[in-house]
C-alpha positions in Angstrom: 52.7 252.3 65.5 54.4 249.3 67.1 57.9 248.5 65.9 58.4 245.7 63.3 61.3 243.4 64.1 62.7 242.0 60.8 65.1 239.1 60.0 66.8 238.5 56.7 67.3 234.9 55.6 70.3 234.7 53.2 73.2 237.1 53.0 74.4 236.5 49.5 74.6 239.1 46.7 71.0 240.3 46.9 70.6 239.6 50.6 73.4 242.0 51.4 71.6 244.7 49.5 68.4 244.0 51.5 70.3 243.9 54.8 72.0 247.3 54.0 68.7 248.9 53.3 67.0 247.6 56.4 70.0 248.8 58.5 69.9 252.2 57.0 66.1 252.5 57.4 66.4 251.4 61.1 68.6 254.4 61.7 65.9 256.9 60.8 62.7 255.0 61.4 61.9 254.0 65.0 59.2 251.6 63.7 61.8 249.3 62.0 64.5 247.1 63.6 66.8 244.7 61.8 67.0 242.1 64.6 68.6 239.1 62.9 70.4 237.8 59.8 70.6 234.1 59.0 73.1 232.5 56.7 74.7 229.1 56.6 78.1 230.5 55.5 80.4 231.8 58.3 82.0 234.4 55.9 78.6 236.0 55.3 77.8 236.1 59.0 81.1 237.7 59.7 80.5 240.3 57.0 77.2 241.2 58.6 78.8 241.3 62.1 81.6 243.6 60.9 79.4 246.0 59.0 76.1 246.3 60.9 74.8 246.2 64.5 72.7 243.1 64.3 71.7 241.6 67.7 71.3 238.0 66.5 73.3 236.2 63.8 71.9 232.7 63.0 73.4 229.8 61.1 70.1 228.0 60.7 66.7 229.4 59.8 64.9 227.5 62.6 66.8 229.7 65.1 65.0 232.7 63.5 61.6 231.1 63.2 61.5 230.0 66.8 62.5 233.5 68.0 59.4 235.2 69.3 61.0 238.7 69.0 61.0 238.3 65.2 57.8 239.6 63.5 58.8 239.3 59.8 61.4 237.6 57.6 62.7 238.6 54.2 63.8 235.5 52.3 66.8 236.0 50.0 67.9 232.5 49.4 68.2 230.3 46.3 64.9 229.8 44.4 64.6 226.1 45.2 64.5 226.9 48.9 61.7 229.5 48.8 58.7 227.3 49.3 59.9 225.4 52.3 61.4 228.5 54.0 58.2 230.5 53.4 56.0 227.7 54.6 57.9 227.3 57.8 58.0 231.0 58.4 54.3 231.4 57.9 53.6 228.4 60.1 55.8 230.0 62.8 53.6 233.2 62.6 56.0 235.4 60.7 55.1 237.8 58.0 57.1 237.1 54.8 58.6 239.0 51.9 60.2 236.5 49.5 62.3 237.5 46.5 61.2 236.4 43.0 60.4 233.9 41.8 58.1 233.1 44.7 58.4 229.3 44.2 59.3 227.0 41.3 55.7 225.9 40.7 52.3 227.4 41.0 50.9 224.7 43.1 53.4 225.5 45.9 52.8 229.3 45.4 49.0 228.9 45.8 49.6 226.8 49.0 51.6 229.7 50.4 48.9 232.2 49.6 46.3 230.0 51.3 48.5 229.5 54.3 49.1 233.2 54.7 45.4 233.9 54.4 44.6 231.2 57.1 47.2 232.6 59.4 46.2 236.3 58.7 49.8 237.1 57.8 51.3 239.4 55.2 52.8 237.5 52.2 54.7 239.7 49.7 56.9 238.9 46.7 59.9 240.9 45.5 58.4 242.3 42.4 60.4 245.5 43.0 59.6 247.3 39.7 56.1 248.0 41.1 57.8 250.6 43.2 59.8 252.2 40.4 58.7 255.8 40.0 58.9 255.8 36.2 56.7 252.7 35.9 54.3 254.1 38.5 54.1 257.3 36.4 53.4 255.3 33.2 50.7 253.2 35.0 49.0 256.5 36.1 49.1 257.8 32.5 47.7 254.6 31.1 44.8 254.7 33.5 44.2 258.4 32.7 44.0 257.7 28.9 47.2 259.7 28.1 48.3 257.1 25.5 44.8 256.5 24.1 44.0 252.8 23.3 47.0 250.6 24.3 48.1 248.5 21.3 51.1 246.6 22.5 54.1 246.5 24.9 57.6 245.4 24.2 60.2 244.4 26.9 63.9 244.1 26.4 65.4 242.3 29.5 68.9 241.5 28.3 72.5 241.3 29.5 75.8 239.6 28.6 76.7 237.2 31.4 77.7 233.5 32.0 74.7 231.1 32.2 73.5 230.6 35.8 74.1 227.0 36.9 70.9 225.1 37.3 68.7 227.9 36.1 67.0 228.8 32.8 66.5 232.3 31.3 62.7 232.2 31.7 62.9 231.5 35.4 65.6 234.1 36.0 64.5 237.1 33.8 60.8 236.7 32.9 59.2 237.3 36.3 59.8 241.0 36.4 58.6 241.9 32.9 55.6 239.6 33.1 54.7 241.3 36.4 55.2 244.8 35.0 52.8 244.0 32.1 50.1 243.3 34.7 51.1 246.4 36.7 50.7 248.6 33.6 47.6 247.0 32.1 45.7 245.8 35.2 45.0 242.5 33.6 46.7 239.1 33.0 47.4 237.4 29.6 45.2 234.6 28.4 47.7 233.1 26.0 51.4 232.6 26.1 53.8 231.6 23.3 57.5 231.1 23.9 60.6 230.1 22.0 63.8 229.6 24.0 67.2 228.2 23.2 70.4 227.1 24.9 73.7 227.9 23.1 76.6 227.6 25.5 75.4 224.4 27.2 73.2 221.4 26.2 70.1 222.4 28.1 68.6 225.2 30.3 67.9 228.0 27.9 69.9 231.3 27.7 67.6 233.3 25.5 63.9 233.4 25.0 61.1 235.3 23.1 57.7 235.3 24.7 54.4 236.7 23.3 51.6 237.3 25.8 48.1 238.0 24.5 45.8 240.1 26.7 42.3 239.4 25.2 41.9 240.1 21.5 43.4 243.6 21.2 46.5 243.9 23.3 49.7 241.9 23.3 53.2 242.1 24.8 56.5 240.9 23.4 59.4 239.9 25.8 63.0 239.5 24.7 65.1 237.7 27.4 68.8 237.1 27.0 72.1 236.4 28.7 73.9 236.8 25.4 73.3 240.4 24.5 76.1 243.0 25.1 75.3 245.7 27.8 72.4 245.6 30.2 68.9 246.6 29.2 65.7 246.8 31.3 63.5 248.6 28.9 59.8 248.9 28.3 58.1 250.2 25.1 54.4 251.1 25.2 52.5 251.8 22.0 49.1 253.6 22.1 46.8 255.1 19.6 47.6 258.7 20.8 51.1 258.5 22.1 53.9 256.0 22.8 56.7 255.7 25.4 60.1 254.2 26.0 60.9 253.6 29.7 64.4 252.8 30.9 63.7 251.0 34.2 67.3 251.3 35.4 67.7 255.1 35.0 63.9 255.7 35.4 63.8 257.9 32.3 60.7 258.2 30.2 60.7 259.3 26.6 57.3 260.2 25.0 56.6 260.0 21.3 53.7 261.9 19.8 53.3 262.3 16.0 56.6 263.5 14.7 58.1 264.8 18.0 59.5 263.3 21.1 60.3 264.7 24.6 61.4 263.5 28.0 58.9 263.2 30.8 60.3 264.4 34.2 60.5 261.7 36.8 62.1 261.9 40.2 64.2 258.7 40.5 63.6 256.7 43.7 65.2 253.9 45.7 63.0 251.0 44.7 64.4 248.6 47.4 63.7 251.2 50.1 60.2 251.8 48.7 59.5 248.1 48.6 60.7 247.4 52.2 58.8 250.4 53.5 55.6 249.1 51.9 56.2 245.7 53.4 56.5 247.3 56.9 53.3 249.3 56.2 51.4 246.2 55.2 52.4 244.5 58.5 51.4 247.6 60.5 48.0 247.9 58.8 47.4 244.1 59.2 48.0 244.5 63.0 45.2 247.0 63.4 42.8 245.2 61.1 43.0 247.7 58.2 42.4 245.2 55.5 41.5 247.9 53.0 45.2 248.8 52.8 46.4 247.3 49.5 49.4 245.0 49.4 50.9 246.1 46.0 53.1 243.0 45.6 51.0 240.3 47.4 51.4 236.6 47.2 48.5 236.1 44.7 50.3 238.3 42.1 53.5 236.3 42.7 51.6 233.0 42.2 50.1 234.3 38.9 53.5 235.1 37.6 54.7 231.6 38.4 51.7 230.3 36.5 52.8 232.4 33.5 56.4 231.0 33.8 55.0 227.5 33.7 52.9 228.3 30.6 55.9 229.8 28.8 58.1 226.8 29.5 55.4 224.4 28.4 54.9 226.4 25.2 58.5 226.1 24.4 58.6 222.4 25.2 55.4 221.6 23.2 56.0 224.2 20.5 52.5 225.6 20.7 50.6 228.5 22.3 49.3 227.8 25.8 46.0 229.0 27.2 46.4 230.3 30.7 44.0 230.0 33.6 44.5 231.1 37.2 43.0 229.8 40.5 
């Protein structure tokens, strides 16, 4: 298939990881080329210049969007810039992969989905755990009835770290577990209840508990914290026949059945590489009109997650459960 020329917008902490992955992929895959990196900071551009062979280093994103050699952009900038950058990229005819959260409100997210559809462009969101081999294995087992009836899920998404200036815990940590719950259950919650608190500053919460209800029978509990020692990215799934504990970092699965437990073999994968490869495949299938090829982390999924974040924040603010509806 025809080569896809990619640009990365933002070469900060996460952007550097994305850049390194594209650069490595380009060495072994003739269908991928990292053509440009854009960052407003000279030190980040110099870092890229010194570590990678990148034809075009840009200071301003408009230099990238006006470059007709660029097919796609990966947006790795601060959350508050996502909407405008994605809108401009799509209007310039570029396919887009934007890191989570897609935007800071669902109205903007839905606008991006509509724009991408109008322009016939790929819009993907960085819900990277959809490409985690352990979670893909669990999803397959759920669909195959391995666990019996699903009772409930529990997520522990915690770490000990300083609060992020200008950002709350729900915006920062909730997108991945909320998305994973949909990935495993193939449905979205209808009710959200949230209680969140700030401890080391006057506002912008640092811990939260969220309860999501999926119809009348299934619910999920989410523990989010910047105040807990260690780093946990764990999912617990309880079913009528079996249960499981999934460590999303090590990609280890422990199965519980009656009075015994055992590990389920999983080959750990590079989730960043898998996500970027999928983005490239979506673009290539879009080019040839293969619209049956499923974009596993499409913009609509990203917009629905933003809608859930809004419901969680409103629940905490109003101290009552929120009913959720999606466009």
